C-alpha positions as a Python dict, from the first residue, in 0.01 Angstrom:
ca = {
    (1, 'M'): (0, 0, 0),
    (2, 'N'): (204, 288, -125),
    (3, 'S'): (1, 589, -11),
    (4, 'A'): (-205, 433, 268),
    (5, 'Q'): (-198, 612, 602),
    (6, 'L'): (-222, 414, 923),
    (7, 'F'): (-540, 537, 1094),
    (8, 'F'): (-552, 310, 1401),
    (9, 'Q'): (-359, 8, 1529),
    (10, 'D'): (-359, -218, 1833),
    (11, 'T'): (-260, -581, 1893),
    (12, 'A'): (-549, -728, 1692),
    (13, 'I'): (-621, -477, 1415),
    (14, 'A'): (-473, -219, 1181),
    (15, 'I'): (-697, 33, 1002),
    (16, 'Y'): (-561, 220, 701),
    (17, 'H'): (-702, 516, 510),
    (18, 'A'): (-627, 518, 136),
    (19, 'D'): (-767, 578, -210),
    (20, 'F'): (-895, 254, -362),
    (21, 'L'): (-709, 319, -688),
    (22, 'T'): (-374, 320, -506),
    (23, 'T'): (-430, -4, -313),
    (24, 'A'): (-379, -240, -608),
    (25, 'C'): (-60, -370, -446),
    (26, 'V'): (-237, -517, -142),
    (27, 'P'): (-129, -884, -114),
    (28, 'D'): (-392, -1151, -183),
    (29, 'A'): (-573, -1286, 127),
    (30, 'S'): (-440, -1003, 348),
    (31, 'V'): (-772, -819, 395),
    (32, 'D'): (-1062, -950, 605),
    (33, 'L'): (-1297, -650, 578),
    (34, 'I'): (-1334, -339, 363),
    (35, 'V'): (-1559, -50, 470),
    (36, 'T'): (-1638, 221, 216),
    (37, 'S'): (-1828, 546, 212),
    (38, 'P'): (-1932, 610, -148),
    (39, 'P'): (-2046, 957, -250),
}
């Protein structure tokens, strides 16, 4: 994730804020949940 900013992290979770178009490099099977807020 080149331009992703770490929003929150603790021992069980990491939340990143990023533009969907820049997250193409996220490794397969590394994401359990995606939450979006479309316009």
